[in-house]
N, C-alpha and C positions, 0 to 999 in steps of 0.2 A: 503552055501553062504559065500563068502570071505569078510573079513573086509577091505582088501586093494586090490586095483587094481594093485599096484606095490610096491614091497619091493626092495630097492636099498641097496646092500652091497658094501661099497667102501670107498673112501677117502674123506676127508674134509680138504681143505687148505685155507689159506689166500693168495689171489693173490696180489702180489706187482707189479704194472704195471707202466712201463715208456715208453712213446712214443719216438722214435728215427728217425732221418732222414735216417739212415742206421745202420745196426747192426755192432758192432766192430769186426775187425779181431783179430788174436792172437797178444797180446801185445799192442793193441790199446785202447785208451780211446776216447769215444764220449760223447757229452753232450746230455741230454734228457729233457723231460718235467718234471713237478712236479710229485712226486710219488703219485699214487692213490692206495688205499688198498680196495680190493673187496673180498667178500666171494666167494670161489671157491673150486676146487678139483673135480675130475671127478664124484665121488659118490654123493657129495652134489649138484653138478650142475644138475645131472640127476634127483635127487629127487625134486629140485625146479622146473625144467622144466616141469616135469610130473604134479606136483601139480598145477602149474599155468594154465595148460591146462584143469584142472578139475579132474584129477585122484586122487583117495584116495591113498595116498602115505606114506610110512614109510621109515626111513633111519636107517641102522645099520652101525655105524662108531665110530671112536675115535677122540676126540679133547683134547687139553690141558686145564688145569685150568688157563687160561690166557685171555688176551683181545681178541686175535684172535679167541679163542674158543668161547667166548661170542658173537663175531660178527657172527660166523657161526651159532650158535644156534638161535640167533635172526632172521637171514635171513630165516632159515628153518621154524621157527614158523610163521613168517610173511607171508610166502607163503602157509601156510596150511599143511606143512609136519608134521607128527607125529614123535616126536623126542624121543619116549620112548626107542628106541634102540641105542641112541647116548651115548656112555660111555665117562666119563670125567676124565682126570688125567693120571698119569704115565709118560708122556713125553710132551714136548711143541707141540702145534698145528703145523701141517705141513704147509709149506710155499712154494709157487711157485713164482719164480722170472721171470717176463715176460717182454720182449721187443716187441713193436709193431711198425712196419714201416709204412710209408704213404700209402702203398697199402692195409694195414689191415692184412698182414701176421705177424705171431708171432713166437718167439723162447722162449722156456720155460726150466728152470732148477728147479727141485723140491727137497726140503728137506722134506723127509717123516714124520719125527717127530712121533707124536702119531699114524699115519696111519700104521707104521711098527709094532705097538703093537696090532693091531686088529688080534686076534689069533683064531685058530680053536675052542678053548674053549668058546670064545665069541659067535661064531656061534651056538654051541650046547646049550649054555645058552639061546639063543633067539629062541628056537624051536617053541614056540607059535606064533611068528611072521611069521615064514615060513609056518606053517599050515594055517595061516589066509590070505595068499597072493596068488593071482591068477598068477602073473608073478613076477619073481625074476631077477634082473639085477645086473651085477658085472663088474668090470674093473680090471686092474693089478697095480694100485697104492697102493694096499695092498698086503700082502704076498701071494704067489701062493698057499701055503698050506691052507690058509684060503678060497681061492676060491674053492679048492678041497673039503673042508669040507662043503662049501655052496651047492655044487652039491649033496653031500651025505645027506643033510638035506631038500631037496626040498619036498614039499607035493606031493602026488601021481599024482595029475592032474595038477600041476602048470607047467609053462613054464619058461625056463631059457634062458636069453639073455646075451651074453658076448661081450664086446668090449675090446679086449686084448691090452690095451694101458697103459703104454709102453709095446711093444711086447716082448714076450718070447715064446720059444717052449712050446707047451701045452701037458700035459699028455692025453692019450687016453680017460680016464674017463671024463675029462672036455670037450674035443671035442665032445664026443658022446652025451653030455647033451645039447649042444648049439642048440637053435632053435629060432633065428639064431645066428651064429657067425658074428659079424659086424666088418669089417676091412677097413682101407684105403690102398692105394697102398704100403706104407712103411710097415705097419703091415702085410699085406698079404705076402710080400717077406720074412720077418723074420720068419714067421710061416711055410712057405713053405720050406725054407732053400734050401737044395740040390734038392728038388722037383720042384723048381721054373723054370719050362720050359714054353715056350710060351710067347708071347709079349703082349697079350691083357688081359684086366680084365676078359673077359669071360673064357680064359684059366685058370687064377688064381682061379676063382670061382669054376670051375669044378674040379680042382685038390684039392682045399681045401675041397670040398664036399666029395671027395673020401676018405679023411682022417677021416671022421666020423660024422661031424655035420649033423643035420637033415636039416638045411638050412644055407645059407650064404648070406650076403649082403656086397657088395664092394662099398664103397663111393668114388666118383670121383670128389669131389669139384664142380667146376663150370660146370662140365660135367654131373652132376647128380649122379646116382647110378645104380647098377644092383643087381637083386636078383636071387638066384639060389636054386633050390630044386629038388626033384625027378621028378617034373613036367617040369623042363627045366630052361632056363636062360632068364631073361627079363630085358630090360633096363628101367630105370625110369628117366624121363626128369628132368633137373634142372629148378629152377625158377630163372629167370634173375633179379638180383638186383645189386646195387652199394655197394660193401662190404666196411665197415668201420673198423671192427675188427672181426676176425674169432675166437677169444678166446671163447671156450665153445660151438661153433656151433655143433661140433660132438657130444657133450653130449646132447644137445637139440634134435638132430636127433635121437639118440639112445633111449632117454626117450620117445619121441613121438611114435616111432615105437613100443617099448615094450608095451606101454599103448594101442595103437590101436590094436595090436595083441590080447591083452586080451579081447577086446570088440568084437572079432570075425572077424575082418578085415583079408583079405588075406595078404600074405607077400607083394605083389606088391602094394596093396591099402595102407597098413601101411607105406611102404617106400615112396610112393608119398606124403602122408600127412606129414611124417617126413621131407621130402625135403622142404616143404613149411614152416615148423616150423624153420628149420635151416636157410632158406633164410631170414626170419624176423630177426632172432638173429644176423646175420652178418651185418645188417644195423645199429646196435647200438653198442656203446662201452661197454666193460666189458663182464663178463660171465653171472652170475645169473641175474643181472639187465637188461640184454638184452633179456631175454626169454619172448616170447609173451604169452598172454592169447588165449584161443580158439577163442574168438571174433576177435582178431587181426589177427589170421591166416586166418579166413574166409574172412576178409576184404582185404587180399592180392590180 
C-alpha cells in the first residue's frame, strides 16, 4: 500500500508576474500592470495541482529561508501537499519573471536559486518517500543529475513521469524510465535534435518512442494532445475555452495525467482528463491559484 499517489521531485519558484500589452523587443521598455507575486515553479505547481484534485501528494524540493520560501511552503500546505521533503536554506528561493500578454500567452525567465542546489544526495536521503509513492514526477528546473538519481531510486513497481522543461538532451537511462515522457512541440524538437524528421506530432511521437520511453505524450495547446505507446498513436481532443493566462497549465496537465495513471487509467483516458484540468486552469490568472478541484473539472 502506497502512502502517496504522487511524489513530485522538482522546482519551487516565486512567480513575479506583470501583464503587458505586448512583450518588449531588444532594447525596448514597455509599461505593464502592477506586479503580482504567486507561488510557482514546475515542481511546486504539479504538487499543488495533484493535491487539489484529491491525490495524496508529497514534494521533494529546495527553497530559501526567505519570504518567497515561506510563501511556497504555505501554498503547498494549504493545498494539502506533504512538505516533509521540502528542504530549506543554502540559497535564495528560485524566482520566475513572467510577462503575460492580452491573449494569455506568457514569456518566462527563471533564476533557479535554491532549485539548483537540489542534489542527488537529497534524493538518496529521501529514499523512504520514493518507496512510499505510486507515481514519481519530475521536470528539468532542477539539475539533470538529480533527475538521473531520481530514476535510480524509484520503487520497484512505481511509475515515472517526466516533463523535460526546460528541454535538454536526455540520457538513455532517463528516457528508458519515462512512462510517459510529456513534451510540447518545442521540447520534442530539442530532445529529437538531428532526429527531428517529419512535420507532424505523430512523427515526433513515434521517433521519440523509438529513443526508449515506454510511452510519450505530445501536448498541442488548443489542438489537444496525442499519446503514443507500443499500442499505437491516439489523438486526444482539446476542450474549447477562452484562455486568460496559460501560466502553469502544462504543469496542471502533467500532474493530472500522472495521478490518473496511478489510479489505473489508460494513457489516453488520463490524457483526456488532464486536458480538461488544463482547460480549467487557463481560464484563470496565475499558476497554482488557477488549478481546479476535481469537482470543478467534472463541472466543465
